[in-house]
N, CA, C and O atoms as a GROMACS GRO file, in nm:
protein
  340
    1MET      N    1  -8.977   1.140   5.253
    1MET     CA    2  -8.876   1.069   5.179
    1MET      C    3  -8.814   1.163   5.078
    1MET      O    4  -8.881   1.244   5.014
    2SER      N    5  -8.685   1.149   5.066
    2SER     CA    6  -8.617   1.232   4.967
    2SER      C    7  -8.588   1.148   4.843
    2SER      O    8  -8.580   1.025   4.850
    3ALA      N    9  -8.572   1.214   4.733
    3ALA     CA   10  -8.545   1.147   4.606
    3ALA      C   11  -8.401   1.096   4.605
    3ALA      O   12  -8.312   1.159   4.663
    4PRO      N   13  -8.378   0.982   4.541
    4PRO     CA   14  -8.240   0.932   4.533
    4PRO      C   15  -8.153   1.028   4.452
    4PRO      O   16  -8.203   1.099   4.365
    5PRO      N   17  -8.024   1.031   4.482
    5PRO     CA   18  -7.936   1.123   4.407
    5PRO      C   19  -7.932   1.084   4.259
    5PRO      O   20  -7.941   0.966   4.225
    6PRO      N   21  -7.918   1.182   4.173
    6PRO     CA   22  -7.916   1.151   4.029
    6PRO      C   23  -7.790   1.073   3.993
    6PRO      O   24  -7.683   1.090   4.052
    7GLU      N   25  -7.806   0.986   3.893
    7GLU     CA   26  -7.693   0.906   3.847
    7GLU      C   27  -7.597   0.996   3.770
    7GLU      O   28  -7.641   1.084   3.697
    8PRO      N   29  -7.466   0.974   3.786
    8PRO     CA   30  -7.372   1.057   3.710
    8PRO      C   31  -7.385   1.028   3.561
    8PRO      O   32  -7.398   0.913   3.519
    9ALA      N   33  -7.382   1.132   3.483
    9ALA     CA   34  -7.396   1.118   3.338
    9ALA      C   35  -7.268   1.061   3.280
    9ALA      O   36  -7.157   1.100   3.319
   10SER      N   37  -7.283   0.970   3.186
   10SER     CA   38  -7.166   0.915   3.120
   10SER      C   39  -7.114   1.018   3.020
   10SER      O   40  -7.192   1.093   2.962
   11PRO      N   41  -6.982   1.022   3.000
   11PRO     CA   42  -6.929   1.120   2.905
   11PRO      C   43  -6.975   1.088   2.763
   11PRO      O   44  -6.988   0.971   2.727
   12PRO      N   45  -7.000   1.189   2.684
   12PRO     CA   46  -7.046   1.164   2.546
   12PRO      C   47  -6.934   1.101   2.464
   12PRO      O   48  -6.816   1.123   2.494
   13PRO      N   49  -6.968   1.022   2.362
   13PRO     CA   50  -6.866   0.963   2.277
   13PRO      C   51  -6.781   1.072   2.213
   13PRO      O   52  -6.826   1.185   2.195
   14LEU      N   53  -6.657   1.036   2.178
   14LEU     CA   54  -6.562   1.134   2.124
   14LEU      C   55  -6.617   1.202   1.999
   14LEU      O   56  -6.613   1.325   1.988
   15LEU      N   57  -6.667   1.125   1.905
   15LEU     CA   58  -6.719   1.183   1.782
   15LEU      C   59  -6.871   1.196   1.783
   15LEU      O   60  -6.931   1.238   1.684
   16GLY      N   61  -6.932   1.159   1.893
   16GLY     CA   62  -7.076   1.173   1.907
   16GLY      C   63  -7.153   1.099   1.799
   16GLY      O   64  -7.114   0.991   1.756
   17SER      N   65  -7.259   1.159   1.756
   17SER     CA   66  -7.339   1.097   1.651
   17SER      C   67  -7.312   1.163   1.516
   17SER      O   68  -7.394   1.155   1.426
   18CYS      N   69  -7.199   1.226   1.503
   18CYS     CA   70  -7.162   1.295   1.379
   18CYS      C   71  -7.113   1.192   1.278
   18CYS      O   72  -6.997   1.150   1.281
   19TRP      N   73  -7.202   1.151   1.188
   19TRP     CA   74  -7.170   1.045   1.092
   19TRP      C   75  -7.056   1.088   1.001
   19TRP      O   76  -6.965   1.009   0.974
   20SER      N   77  -7.058   1.212   0.952
   20SER     CA   78  -6.952   1.256   0.861
   20SER      C   79  -6.818   1.262   0.931
   20SER      O   80  -6.715   1.236   0.868
   21CYS      N   81  -6.816   1.295   1.059
   21CYS     CA   82  -6.689   1.297   1.134
   21CYS      C   83  -6.632   1.156   1.145
   21CYS      O   84  -6.512   1.135   1.128
   22ARG      N   85  -6.718   1.060   1.174
   22ARG     CA   86  -6.672   0.922   1.186
   22ARG      C   87  -6.623   0.868   1.053
   22ARG      O   88  -6.521   0.798   1.049
   23VAL      N   89  -6.693   0.898   0.944
   23VAL     CA   90  -6.652   0.849   0.812
   23VAL      C   91  -6.520   0.914   0.772
   23VAL      O   92  -6.433   0.846   0.716
   24LEU      N   93  -6.504   1.043   0.798
   24LEU     CA   94  -6.382   1.113   0.761
   24LEU      C   95  -6.262   1.059   0.840
   24LEU      O   96  -6.157   1.030   0.783
   25ALA      N   97  -6.277   1.046   0.972
   25ALA     CA   98  -6.167   0.998   1.055
   25ALA      C   99  -6.137   0.850   1.026
   25ALA      O  100  -6.020   0.812   1.015
   26GLY      N  101  -6.240   0.768   1.014
   26GLY     CA  102  -6.219   0.627   0.984
   26GLY      C  103  -6.160   0.605   0.847
   26GLY      O  104  -6.075   0.519   0.828
   27GLY      N  105  -6.206   0.684   0.750
   27GLY     CA  106  -6.151   0.674   0.615
   27GLY      C  107  -6.004   0.714   0.611
   27GLY      O  108  -5.925   0.653   0.540
   28ALA      N  109  -5.969   0.818   0.686
   28ALA     CA  110  -5.828   0.859   0.693
   28ALA      C  111  -5.743   0.749   0.755
   28ALA      O  112  -5.631   0.726   0.710
   29LEU      N  113  -5.794   0.683   0.857
   29LEU     CA  114  -5.719   0.572   0.918
   29LEU      C  115  -5.704   0.456   0.821
   29LEU      O  116  -5.598   0.393   0.814
   30LEU      N  117  -5.810   0.427   0.746
   30LEU     CA  118  -5.802   0.318   0.647
   30LEU      C  119  -5.704   0.351   0.535
   30LEU      O  120  -5.628   0.264   0.491
   31LEU      N  121  -5.703   0.476   0.490
   31LEU     CA  122  -5.609   0.516   0.386
   31LEU      C  123  -5.464   0.512   0.436
   31LEU      O  124  -5.374   0.471   0.364
   32SER      N  125  -5.444   0.555   0.560
   32SER     CA  126  -5.308   0.549   0.615
   32SER      C  127  -5.263   0.404   0.634
   32SER      O  128  -5.145   0.374   0.618
   33ALA      N  129  -5.356   0.316   0.667
   33ALA     CA  130  -5.322   0.174   0.678
   33ALA      C  131  -5.281   0.119   0.542
   33ALA      O  132  -5.186   0.042   0.532
   34GLY      N  133  -5.352   0.158   0.438
   34GLY     CA  134  -5.316   0.116   0.304
   34GLY      C  135  -5.179   0.167   0.262
   34GLY      O  136  -5.102   0.094   0.199
   35TYR      N  137  -5.148   0.290   0.297
   35TYR     CA  138  -5.018   0.348   0.264
   35TYR      C  139  -4.905   0.273   0.334
   35TYR      O  140  -4.804   0.241   0.272
   36VAL      N  141  -4.921   0.247   0.463
   36VAL     CA  142  -4.817   0.175   0.539
   36VAL      C  143  -4.802   0.034   0.484
   36VAL      O  144  -4.690  -0.015   0.471
   37TYR      N  145  -4.912  -0.032   0.453
   37TYR     CA  146  -4.906  -0.168   0.400
   37TYR      C  147  -4.836  -0.172   0.265
   37TYR      O  148  -4.753  -0.259   0.240
   38LEU      N  149  -4.871  -0.077   0.177
   38LEU     CA  150  -4.808  -0.076   0.044
   38LEU      C  151  -4.659  -0.043   0.053
   38LEU      O  152  -4.580  -0.091  -0.029
   39ALA      N  153  -4.619   0.039   0.150
   39ALA     CA  154  -4.477   0.068   0.168
   39ALA      C  155  -4.402  -0.059   0.209
   39ALA      O  156  -4.290  -0.083   0.164
   40ALA      N  157  -4.463  -0.140   0.293
   40ALA     CA  158  -4.399  -0.266   0.334
   40ALA      C  159  -4.396  -0.364   0.217
   40ALA      O  160  -4.297  -0.435   0.198
   41ARG      N  161  -4.503  -0.369   0.140
   41ARG     CA  162  -4.508  -0.461   0.024
   41ARG      C  163  -4.409  -0.419  -0.084
   41ARG      O  164  -4.353  -0.505  -0.153
   42ARG      N  165  -4.386  -0.289  -0.099
   42ARG     CA  166  -4.293  -0.241  -0.200
   42ARG      C  167  -4.152  -0.295  -0.172
   42ARG      O  168  -4.080  -0.333  -0.264
   43THR      N  169  -4.114  -0.297  -0.045
   43THR     CA  170  -3.982  -0.350  -0.009
   43THR      C  171  -3.972  -0.497  -0.045
   43THR      O  172  -3.870  -0.541  -0.098
   44MET      N  173  -4.075  -0.573  -0.018
   44MET     CA  174  -4.073  -0.717  -0.048
   44MET      C  175  -4.080  -0.741  -0.199
   44MET      O  176  -4.018  -0.834  -0.250
   45ARG      N  177  -4.154  -0.657  -0.272
   45ARG     CA  178  -4.167  -0.675  -0.417
   45ARG      C  179  -4.036  -0.648  -0.490
   45ARG      O  180  -4.009  -0.709  -0.593
   46LEU      N  181  -3.956  -0.557  -0.436
   46LEU     CA  182  -3.828  -0.525  -0.499
   46LEU      C  183  -3.722  -0.630  -0.469
   46LEU      O  184  -3.606  -0.615  -0.510
   47GLY      N  185  -3.758  -0.735  -0.400
   47GLY     CA  186  -3.665  -0.844  -0.374
   47GLY      C  187  -3.590  -0.832  -0.243
   47GLY      O  188  -3.498  -0.909  -0.217
   48GLY      N  189  -3.628  -0.736  -0.162
   48GLY     CA  190  -3.562  -0.720  -0.032
   48GLY      C  191  -3.603  -0.832   0.062
   48GLY      O  192  -3.709  -0.893   0.046
   49PRO      N  193  -3.519  -0.857   0.160
   49PRO     CA  194  -3.553  -0.963   0.256
   49PRO      C  195  -3.669  -0.920   0.347
   49PRO      O  196  -3.686  -0.802   0.376
   50THR      N  197  -3.746  -1.018   0.389
   50THR     CA  198  -3.854  -0.990   0.483
   50THR      C  199  -3.796  -0.983   0.623
   50THR      O  200  -3.767  -1.085   0.685
   51SER      N  201  -3.780  -0.862   0.670
   51SER     CA  202  -3.719  -0.842   0.802
   51SER      C  203  -3.827  -0.821   0.908
   51SER      O  204  -3.946  -0.816   0.876
   52MET      N  205  -3.784  -0.810   1.031
   52MET     CA  206  -3.880  -0.784   1.139
   52MET      C  207  -3.944  -0.647   1.123
   52MET      O  208  -4.058  -0.626   1.165
   53GLY      N  209  -3.872  -0.553   1.064
   53GLY     CA  210  -3.928  -0.420   1.041
   53GLY      C  211  -4.044  -0.426   0.943
   53GLY      O  212  -4.145  -0.358   0.962
   54THR      N  213  -4.029  -0.506   0.838
   54THR     CA  214  -4.137  -0.521   0.739
   54THR      C  215  -4.259  -0.587   0.802
   54THR      O  216  -4.373  -0.546   0.777
   55VAL      N  217  -4.235  -0.687   0.882
   55VAL     CA  218  -4.346  -0.754   0.952
   55VAL      C  219  -4.413  -0.658   1.048
   55VAL      O  220  -4.536  -0.657   1.060
   56ALA      N  221  -4.334  -0.576   1.117
   56ALA     CA  222  -4.391  -0.477   1.210
   56ALA      C  223  -4.476  -0.375   1.134
   56ALA      O  224  -4.580  -0.332   1.184
   57GLN      N  225  -4.432  -0.335   1.014
   57GLN     CA  226  -4.512  -0.242   0.935
   57GLN      C  227  -4.646  -0.302   0.895
   57GLN      O  228  -4.749  -0.234   0.900
   58ILE      N  229  -4.646  -0.428   0.857
   58ILE     CA  230  -4.771  -0.493   0.817
   58ILE      C  231  -4.865  -0.508   0.937
   58ILE      O  232  -4.985  -0.488   0.925
   59VAL      N  233  -4.810  -0.543   1.052
   59VAL     CA  234  -4.892  -0.555   1.173
   59VAL      C  235  -4.948  -0.418   1.212
   59VAL      O  236  -5.064  -0.407   1.251
   60PHE      N  237  -4.865  -0.314   1.203
   60PHE     CA  238  -4.911  -0.179   1.234
   60PHE      C  239  -5.021  -0.136   1.138
   60PHE      O  240  -5.119  -0.073   1.179
   61ALA      N  241  -5.006  -0.170   1.010
   61ALA     CA  242  -5.108  -0.136   0.910
   61ALA      C  243  -5.240  -0.206   0.941
   61ALA      O  244  -5.347  -0.147   0.927
   62SER      N  245  -5.233  -0.331   0.984
   62SER     CA  246  -5.358  -0.401   1.018
   62SER      C  247  -5.422  -0.340   1.142
   62SER      O  248  -5.545  -0.335   1.152
   63GLY      N  249  -5.342  -0.294   1.236
   63GLY     CA  250  -5.397  -0.225   1.354
   63GLY      C  251  -5.466  -0.095   1.316
   63GLY      O  252  -5.573  -0.064   1.367
   64LEU      N  253  -5.403  -0.018   1.225
   64LEU     CA  254  -5.466   0.105   1.178
   64LEU      C  255  -5.597   0.076   1.107
   64LEU      O  256  -5.696   0.148   1.125
   65ALA      N  257  -5.599  -0.029   1.026
   65ALA     CA  258  -5.721  -0.064   0.954
   65ALA      C  259  -5.832  -0.104   1.051
   65ALA      O  260  -5.947  -0.064   1.035
   66ALA      N  261  -5.798  -0.182   1.152
   66ALA     CA  262  -5.898  -0.222   1.252
   66ALA      C  263  -5.950  -0.100   1.327
   66ALA      O  264  -6.070  -0.090   1.354
   67TRP      N  265  -5.862  -0.008   1.360
   67TRP     CA  266  -5.902   0.114   1.430
   67TRP      C  267  -5.997   0.196   1.342
   67TRP      O  268  -6.095   0.251   1.392
   68GLY      N  269  -5.967   0.203   1.212
   68GLY     CA  270  -6.054   0.276   1.121
   68GLY      C  271  -6.193   0.216   1.113
   68GLY      O  272  -6.292   0.289   1.110
   69VAL      N  273  -6.200   0.084   1.109
   69VAL     CA  274  -6.330   0.017   1.104
   69VAL      C  275  -6.408   0.042   1.233
   69VAL      O  276  -6.529   0.064   1.229
   70VAL      N  277  -6.339   0.040   1.346
   70VAL     CA  278  -6.406   0.065   1.474
   70VAL      C  279  -6.459   0.207   1.481
   70VAL      O  280  -6.569   0.230   1.530
   71VAL      N  281  -6.382   0.304   1.432
   71VAL     CA  282  -6.428   0.443   1.434
   71VAL      C  283  -6.552   0.459   1.346
   71VAL      O  284  -6.646   0.529   1.383
   72ILE      N  285  -6.553   0.395   1.230
   72ILE     CA  286  -6.667   0.410   1.139
   72ILE      C  287  -6.792   0.341   1.194
   72ILE      O  288  -6.901   0.398   1.189
   73THR      N  289  -6.776   0.220   1.247
   73THR     CA  290  -6.894   0.146   1.295
   73THR      C  291  -6.944   0.194   1.429
   73THR      O  292  -7.062   0.177   1.459
   74ASP      N  293  -6.858   0.253   1.512
   74ASP     CA  294  -6.894   0.310   1.643
   74ASP      C  295  -6.970   0.210   1.730
   74ASP      O  296  -7.087   0.233   1.761
   75PRO      N  297  -6.906   0.098   1.771
   75PRO     CA  298  -6.977  -0.003   1.848
   75PRO      C  299  -6.993   0.030   1.996
   75PRO      O  300  -7.059  -0.046   2.067
   76VAL      N  301  -6.936   0.138   2.045
   76VAL     CA  302  -6.938   0.168   2.188
   76VAL      C  303  -7.080   0.199   2.233
   76VAL      O  304  -7.146   0.286   2.177
   77GLY      N  305  -7.125   0.127   2.333
   77GLY     CA  306  -7.256   0.152   2.391
   77GLY      C  307  -7.372   0.089   2.318
   77GLY      O  308  -7.485   0.095   2.367
   78LYS      N  309  -7.350   0.030   2.203
   78LYS     CA  310  -7.462  -0.029   2.129
   78LYS      C  311  -7.504  -0.164   2.185
   78LYS      O  312  -7.615  -0.210   2.158
   79SER      N  313  -7.416  -0.227   2.262
   79SER     CA  314  -7.450  -0.359   2.316
   79SER      C  315  -7.520  -0.349   2.451
   79SER      O  316  -7.569  -0.450   2.503
   80GLN      N  317  -7.526  -0.230   2.508
   80GLN     CA  318  -7.590  -0.213   2.638
   80GLN      C  319  -7.737  -0.180   2.619
   80GLN      O  320  -7.776  -0.111   2.525
   81LYS      N  321  -7.817  -0.233   2.711
   81LYS     CA  322  -7.959  -0.206   2.706
   81LYS      C  323  -7.986  -0.068   2.767
   81LYS      O  324  -7.931  -0.034   2.871
   82LYS      N  325  -8.070   0.009   2.701
   82LYS     CA  326  -8.106   0.139   2.754
   82LYS      C  327  -8.231   0.124   2.840
   82LYS      O  328  -8.329   0.062   2.799
   83ILE      N  329  -8.226   0.179   2.958
   83ILE     CA  330  -8.338   0.171   3.050
   83ILE      C  331  -8.422   0.297   3.036
   83ILE      O  332  -8.374   0.408   3.057
   84GLU      N  333  -8.547   0.278   2.999
   84GLU     CA  334  -8.637   0.392   2.985
   84GLU      C  335  -8.721   0.403   3.110
   84GLU      O  336  -8.768   0.303   3.165
   85ARG      N  337  -8.739   0.523   3.155
   85ARG     CA  338  -8.820   0.546   3.275
   85ARG      C  339  -8.934   0.636   3.245
   85ARG      O  340  -9.014   0.668   3.334
   0.00000   0.00000   0.00000
């Protein structure tokens, strides 16, 4: 009997287990989200009309913030059970 072929290895995560890399990249995304959000709020605070562009900026800022949280928490692969042999 021959041994079964080895399973293909899954590619390593982009930032791996480098905690400082994840915090730096996620923090940068969170800061950029804050900057985009404050730029949109500045227009509304000065009495400008709430246009679709302003709404798009706020939605984009929330997307950046969510992306930053995902990079920091690194949920990929944590929900799968690891099989030990």
